[in-house]
C-alpha positions in Angstrom: 0.0 0.0 0.0 1.5 3.3 -1.1 2.1 6.3 1.1 -0.4 9.0 0.5 0.8 12.6 1.2 -1.9 15.2 1.6 -2.1 18.3 -0.6 -1.7 20.4 2.6 1.7 18.8 3.4 2.8 19.1 -0.3 1.7 22.7 -0.3 3.8 23.4 2.7 7.0 21.6 1.8 7.2 21.4 -2.0 7.9 25.2 -2.3 10.7 24.9 0.2 12.2 22.0 -1.8 11.8 24.0 -5.0 13.6 26.9 -3.4 16.7 24.9 -2.7 16.7 23.0 -6.0 16.2 26.0 -8.1 18.7 28.2 -6.2 21.1 25.2 -6.4 21.0 25.4 -10.2 22.0 29.0 -10.0 24.8 28.2 -7.7 26.2 25.9 -10.4 25.7 28.6 -13.0 27.4 31.2 -10.9 30.7 30.6 -12.7 29.2 31.9 -15.9 31.1 35.2 -15.6 29.8 36.5 -18.9 26.3 36.6 -17.6 26.8 37.9 -14.1 25.4 41.3 -13.1 28.3 41.7 -10.6 31.7 40.2 -10.5 32.6 37.5 -8.0 34.9 39.9 -6.4 32.1 42.4 -5.9 30.0 39.6 -4.3 32.8 38.9 -1.8 33.7 42.5 -1.1 30.4 44.3 -1.1 28.1 41.9 0.7 27.9 42.5 4.5 26.9 39.1 5.6 28.4 35.6 5.3 26.7 32.9 3.2 26.5 30.7 6.3 24.5 33.4 8.1 22.3 33.7 5.1 21.7 30.0 5.1 20.7 30.0 8.8 18.4 33.0 8.2 16.6 31.4 5.3 16.2 28.1 7.1 14.6 29.9 10.1 12.2 31.9 7.8 11.1 28.7 6.0 10.4 27.1 9.4 8.1 29.9 10.3 6.5 29.8 6.9 5.9 26.0 7.2 4.3 26.4 10.6 1.9 29.1 9.4 1.1 27.2 6.2 0.2 24.1 8.2 -2.0 26.1 10.5 -3.7 27.9 7.6 -4.4 24.7 5.7 -5.8 23.2 8.9 -8.1 26.1 9.5 -9.4 26.2 5.9 -9.4 22.4 5.1 -13.2 22.0 5.4 -14.2 25.2 3.6 -15.7 23.9 0.4 -13.1 21.3 -0.4 -15.1 18.2 0.5 -16.7 16.3 -2.4 -16.3 19.1 -4.9 -15.7 18.5 -8.6 -12.3 19.5 -10.0 -11.9 23.2 -10.9 -11.8 24.2 -14.5 -8.5 25.5 -16.0 -10.1 28.9 -16.4 -10.9 29.0 -12.7 -7.3 28.1 -11.8 -5.9 30.7 -14.1 -8.1 33.4 -12.6 -7.0 32.3 -9.1 -3.4 32.5 -10.1 -3.9 36.0 -11.5 -5.8 37.2 -8.4 -3.1 35.7 -6.1 -0.3 37.3 -8.1 -2.1 40.7 -7.8 -2.8 40.3 -4.1 0.8 39.3 -3.4 2.2 42.1 -5.5 0.0 44.7 -3.9 0.8 43.6 -0.3 4.5 43.3 -0.9 4.8 46.7 -2.7 3.3 48.8 0.1 4.9 46.9 3.0 8.3 46.9 1.2 8.1 50.6 0.4 7.0 51.5 3.9 10.0 49.6 5.3 12.2 51.9 3.3 10.4 55.0 4.2 10.2 54.3 7.9 13.8 54.9 9.2 13.3 52.7 12.3 11.9 49.8 10.3 14.6 50.1 7.7 17.5 50.3 10.3 16.3 47.5 12.5 14.4 45.2 10.1 14.7 45.7 6.3 18.3 46.6 6.2 19.1 42.9 7.0 18.0 42.0 3.5 20.0 44.8 1.9 23.2 43.4 3.5 23.2 41.5 0.2 24.3 44.4 -2.0 25.1 41.8 -4.6 22.1 39.4 -4.5 22.5 35.7 -5.2 19.8 33.0 -5.6 19.6 31.3 -2.2 19.7 34.7 -0.4 16.3 35.6 -1.9 14.5 34.9 1.4 17.2 36.2 3.7 15.2 38.7 5.7 14.7 39.8 9.3 12.2 37.4 10.9 9.6 40.1 11.3 10.0 41.1 7.6 9.7 37.5 6.6 6.5 37.2 8.6 4.9 40.4 7.3 6.1 40.4 3.7 6.2 36.8 2.7 4.3 34.7 5.1 1.3 37.0 5.7 1.4 38.1 2.0 1.3 34.4 0.9 -1.6 33.7 3.3 -3.6 36.6 2.0 -3.1 35.6 -1.6 -4.2 32.1 -0.8 -7.3 33.2 1.1 -8.4 36.0 -1.3 -8.0 33.9 -4.5 -9.9 31.0 -3.0 -7.4 28.5 -4.3 -7.3 24.9 -3.0 -4.3 23.4 -1.3 -3.6 21.5 -4.5 -3.5 24.7 -6.6 -1.4 26.3 -3.8 1.3 23.7 -4.4 1.8 25.1 -7.9 1.2 28.8 -7.2 3.7 29.0 -4.3 6.2 26.9 -6.2 5.9 29.3 -9.1 6.2 32.3 -6.8 9.3 30.8 -5.1 11.0 30.2 -8.5 10.2 33.8 -9.5 11.6 35.2 -6.3 14.8 33.1 -6.5 15.2 34.2 -10.2 14.9 37.9 -9.3 17.8 37.5 -6.8 20.0 35.2 -8.9 22.4 37.9 -10.0 22.6 36.6 -13.6 21.2 37.7 -16.9 20.9 34.6 -18.9 19.8 34.5 -22.6 16.5 32.9 -23.2 15.3 33.2 -19.6 11.5 33.2 -19.9 11.1 35.3 -16.8 13.0 38.1 -18.6 10.7 37.6 -21.6 7.4 37.8 -19.8 8.1 40.0 -16.8 9.6 43.4 -16.6 10.3 42.7 -12.9 13.4 40.5 -13.2 16.9 40.0 -11.9 18.3 43.3 -13.4 15.2 45.3 -12.3 15.6 44.1 -8.7 19.4 44.5 -8.8 18.9 48.2 -9.3 16.9 48.3 -6.1 19.7 46.6 -4.1 22.2 49.2 -5.1 22.6 52.4 -3.0 21.6 54.6 -6.0 18.4 52.6 -6.5 17.1 52.0 -3.0 14.3 54.5 -3.5 13.0 52.8 -6.6 11.7 49.5 -7.9 9.9 48.3 -4.8 7.6 46.0 -6.8 8.0 42.2 -6.3 7.7 39.5 -7.2 5.8 39.7 -10.5 4.8 43.0 -12.0 6.0 46.6 -12.0 2.5 48.1 -11.9 2.6 49.8 -8.5 6.0 51.3 -9.2 4.6 52.7 -12.4 1.5 54.1 -10.7 3.3 55.7 -7.8 6.4 57.0 -9.7 8.9 54.7 -8.1 9.7 53.0 -11.4 13.3 53.4 -12.6 14.2 51.8 -15.9 17.7 50.6 -16.6 19.9 49.7 -19.5 22.1 46.6 -19.5 25.7 47.5 -20.4 28.6 45.2 -20.9 30.9 45.3 -17.9 34.6 45.4 -18.2 36.0 41.9 -17.4 32.8 40.2 -18.6 29.1 40.2 -17.7 26.6 42.9 -17.5 25.8 46.0 -15.4 22.3 47.5 -14.9 22.6 51.3 -15.2 19.8 53.7 -14.5 18.4 55.7 -17.3 15.6 58.3 -17.5 12.1 57.0 -17.8 
């Protein structure tokens, strides 16, 4: 008799597994100097936190996320999920879009406020900006309070508002995880579909991580809509960097 794993358990732990598998691919690709947005020397010299500290921070945040996810699934498990017919693809697509918009909206305003409030930036959000040169597995390196507010609560809201089932949540949060890791990967790879379909990408977010761009490009993880609406959008141009790779340089909108 095979082991049956519930959708709730899969929805909790599959995105975590996806995080480490996908970021692991980028670790292997990190030696592709001709596609890096910063040199390896810059990564070593400019970042203000060790990779071992980043690993511990991400593991801690994912533990909190897993606990909240299990509790959320437990609370909502009997709400319309018993003996229901499978949802149509159209319904699932609409739920994905709603969840993406909810997550983007929540993260834009919380993220922007953490930059505007000097206390929150100094004591909370600045921890994430210790990674001046982002890399893939540092995507979820945040202060625990920020991880709870920005990612965990934001994810819970997108799940509840969209009305998705735990099974759909497996795919949505895995997709959101891949997108977030990709935005922090520090590489500009040819043919990357995220760069084709999303203006919010690794170069766009890299601008935000630099001192000159910290007041711009708050949107994450999917669209640039709120930056456009509120005038915090700063476009960039990709220029060849001496020694190989690319550099995202600000340009006028």
